[in-house]
N, C-alpha and C positions, 0 to 999 in steps of 0.2 A: 787847732790840732797840734799835738806835740809828738815828735818821733825821736826815740833814743838813738844815739850814735851806734853804728855797727862796731863791735869790738875788733881791734886790730889783730889779736891773736887768733889764728884759724881754729885752734883747739877750743878756745873759749867761745868762738863764734858757733862752733858745732854743738856746744853744750847749752846754749842759752837761747832765749827767745828775743824777738824784736818787738818792743813795746811802743804803741802809739796811743794817743788819747784824743778824745773829742767830746762834744756835748750833745746830749739828746735834745729833742724838741722842747722839753720843759726845763732845760738847764742842768739836768743831772749829768754827771761825768760817766763816760764809758771808756774802758781801756782794752785794747786788743793785744794779746800776747801771741804773736805769729811765729811760726817755726821756719819761715823763709823771709828774707828781706824783700822790700820793694812792693809788697802787696797793697799798701796805701789804703787799707780798709777804713782807717779813721777819716779819710776824706769823703766818705759816702755819707750824705746828709740824711737825717731822720725826717721822713716825709709826713709824719703824723702831725695833726693839729692838736697839740696838748696844751692845757693851761700851765702857767708857771708852777713849778713844784714848790708847794708850801706846806709840806707835811709837818705836823706838830706832835710832839710827844712830851711826856712829863715823867718825873721821878718822884716817888713818895718814899719816905723812910719808915720802915716798920720798927717801932721802938721795942717790941717784944723780941723779935728775932734779931734785931740789930743789922738788918739788911735792906737794901733798896728794892723797890718794885717798879717796873716800867709800865707806862700806860700809853697806848697809841690807838685811839679810836678809829683812825683811818684804815687800820688793818682789817676791819670788818668787810671792807670793800674789795679785798684782793681776790683774784681769780680762784675758783674752786673746781678742780678736776675738769678743765676745758678739754674739748675733743682734740685729738692729735693735730688736726688741721688748723686749730686755733691756738696752738701753743705759743705763748709769748717769748719763749726762750729759743725757738728755732730761728734760723736766719730769715731775713725778710725775703719775700718773693713778690712778683706782681700780684696785686689784689690782696696781699696779706703782709702788712707792715708790723713788725714786732719790736721788741725792746732792742734787738740787734739790727741796725740798718743794713749791714753788709749782707750779701747773698751767700756768704760762707765765713767760717772762722775756725780757728784752732782752739784757743782758750780765750774767753772774754769775761771781763768783770765790769759791772756797772752798779751805780747807786740804786738801792732798792726803791721802787716806787711807793711801797707801803712799809716804811721803816718802823721799827720798834724804838729807835733812838733818832731824835731830830730836834731842831729848834732849841728852845730854852733848856731842854734836858741835856743837850750836848751829845757828842758821839756821832756815829755814822754806821749805816748798815749797807752792805754790798752783797750782790749775787755773783757767784763764780760758776760759769757754764764750762763744763769739762770737755765737751765735744758738741759739734753741730748735729750729731746723729741722735735723733729723738729716741730711738730704740736702744741706745747703748747703755753702758754702765761703767762705773769706775773700774770694776774688775776686768772689763774687756778693753781698756785703753792700751795702746801700744806703749813700749817703754819710753819712747821720745815724748809722748803726750803726758805720761805721768810726771816726767821731769819738768815739762812746761807748767803743769799745774802746781808742782812743788815750788818752782820759781815764782809763780804768781802769788802763792801763799806768802812766801818770804818777802816779796815786793810789797804786798799790802800790809804785812806786819810792820815792816820798817817805815813805810810812808805814813800809814795811819797812826802808828805809835808815836810819830813825831808831831802830830797835830796838837795844838794847845788844848789842855784839859783831858786828853785821852790817857787813860791809865792802864788799859789792858786791851789787847787785840786777840780775838777768839775766832779761829777758823774751824768750820764744822760741816758735816754732811748729814742730812736726814734721808734715809732711804726706806721707802715702802709706805703704803697707805696706813698700815698698822701703827706706824710711828706718828702719823698725822700729816704726811706729805700731801700737798694739794696740787703740785705740778710734777709730772712724771719725768720730764726731761732731765737727764743727768746733770745735777748741779749741787753746789754747796753754798754756804754763806760765810760772810765775815762781819763780825760785830766789833766796832771800836767803842769800848765802854768808857764812860766818864768816871768809872769806879772800878776797883778790883773785885771781880765776882767772888761770891762766898766760897766756892770750892777752891779757887786758887789761893784765897786767904788762908783757908784751913790747911792746904798742902804746905804753904810756907811756914805757918805756925808749927806744924809737925816737924818740918825740916829744921827749924830753929831750935826746937826742944831736943831733937835728936842730936844735933851738933853740940848743944850744951851738955848733954848727958854722956855722949860717947867720944866727942871730938871728931866724928866722921860725918860724911854726907848721907842723908837718908836715902836718896834715890840710888846712889851707888851701892849702898848696902842691900836695898831691895833687889836690884838686878843681880848682884853677886850671889845672893841667897837663892834666887830662882835658878841661876846657872848651876850652882852647886847641887841643888836638889834634883833638877832635871825632869821631874815627873810632869811639870806643868808647861814645859817648853813646847811650843807649837811649830815655830819656824825660826830660822836665823840664817844670817850670812856674815860676812866680815864687818858689816857696818851696823846692822840692826838685829834685835832679838825680840821675838813675839812670845808671850806667855799668858796663860790664864792666871790672874792673881790669886794668891793663896786664900784671900777672903773675898772672892768674887761675889758681887751682889746679883748680877744678872746671869741667867743660865749658861750662856756661852759668851762670856766677857773676855776680851783680849786686850792687853796693853803691849804697845810696840815702842821700845826704847832704842835710841842710838847706843852703840857699844861704848862710845866715848861721850860723856855727858856734856851737853851744851844747854844754854838757858832758853833759846828760842829758835824759830825757824830760820831767820837770817844767818844764824851762827853755824848752820849745817854746811860743811864744805861740799864742793862739787862731787867728789866720789860718794859721799854719804847721800847726797840727793839722788844720784843715779842708783844707789843700792837700796833705796827705800821701796821702790815699786815692786821688785821681785818678792820681798817679804810680805808687804801689805796685800798684794794681789793674790799671793798664795793663801793668806788667811781668808780673804774674801771668797775665794774659790772653795775653800774647805767649809766655810759657813753655808754657802749655797748648796753644797753637796750633802750636808747633814740629813736633810729631809726632802731632797730632790725638789726644792722650791727656793726662789729668791728669799734670802734671809733679810727681814727688816732690821735695820740697825741705825744707831747714831754713832758717827765717828767724830770724836772731839779732840782737837789738838789742845793739850794743856801745856802752856808755855809761861815764861816769866812775865811779870808786869812790864809795862813800858819803862824806858830808862829815864823819862823826864822827872823832875823833882815834884814831889807832892805838894798839895795846897794846904793852907791852914784850915783849922776848924774841923768839920765833920770828917774830913779826909785823913785825919791823923792815923787811923789804922792802915789806910792805903799807903801812907808814907813809909810805914814799917815794912809793908809788903814789897814796895819798890826797892827798899834798901836790901831786901833779901834776894835780889836777882842772882847773885853769885851762887846761892845754894840750890837754885831751882834746876830740875832736870826735865827738859823737853820730853814729851811722850804723846803718842796717839792712843786714846782710850776708846775702844770699840765696844759698844754695848748692844748686843744682839738679844732680841726679846722673845724669840720662839723657843719654848722649853721642850717641846715634843711635836710630833707631826700633828698639825691642826690645833695646837695649843699655844697660847701666848702667856708670857709672864707680865703681870700688871703690877704697877706700884699702887697697892691697894691699902687696906686699913692700917696695918702697922707701919708700912713704908711711908705712905703719904701723911698719916696722922702723927706719928712720933719719930719718923726717920729711923725705925728699927727694922732692919732688913732680914728676910729669910730667903733661902734659895733651895729649889727642889733638886738641883744638880750639883754634886760635889765637884769642886774645881779639878781634882785629879781625873775624875770620870769625864768631865767636859773636855779636858786636854787630850785624853786618850781617844775620845770620839772624833775630835778635830784632826788628830794625826792619822786616823784610820782611813778616812775616805781619800780617794785619789781624784782631785778636781778634774 
């Protein structure tokens, strides 16, 4: 077990969490991010009888697309819509020992038992539980909890990004069965990729081309243009701005940018971390209010590749991406897939087949609809 030292500054102490680490019965790491000191949750042992964790995954290179594909056969065995009483993400209790040995928690992170990245493929996959409340949601978290989750994301980005071979850390949440969620407990995931994902590579390539053509930063120009136009702004405060992008692919797609560009989650200062929740939860509330039903969504943090040096060979393109960290603009990309009451947007023939997108909802209309409801 490892427990971080309590910060000496009372203001800093009030703004951060107390982190402690332990090992689960099969050797996977678990990290508790507690909002009060001295809870000693990491000292509680995992009472399950589990075989040693030996998940295997592989990467193959698609020469036509120029992209890697992940393979992890063990993921076929992961739980699929268990009953609430059998949820593996709830705290443990007598007669039901879960992935979290403690009888309660604030925010907890642990290595995924069924990872898409492991072994020779490299990388790591983690689960982030936002709350012990099985019936909760990110939109319903209190401000202190949102800050704790943000600190956990930043912690995992920094720590995983420093691991040998890790080139990018991706934090995300899938919400709703329509998205493919198999566990309903409020949670997200963190993938530490041994490569720079295709979308991040494309964003950096576009940023590099924009800098070469204009001498300016692409992300700064996009945010400035949205603020100047104003029609697609959904919510904002002194630290963050949320807007429907001008060329949105999904019916109610929202991007949330910090007002001052930073490359990644660890670079967001304390006031910015505190200011994130009010804007994001406002957006989530408006999405849920659109059709009086929980909105299925993917919330994807887009951040710069890890700072470590790239490797030779196939990773050459990754080296260029890592070198472009200074140009990257951190943002949260929320993709909501309900286009009307009882109707979903699917990535169908043109989208899946040739990556040519069409959208039934004009971005200006989507932004107007999102601004109209009162969550």
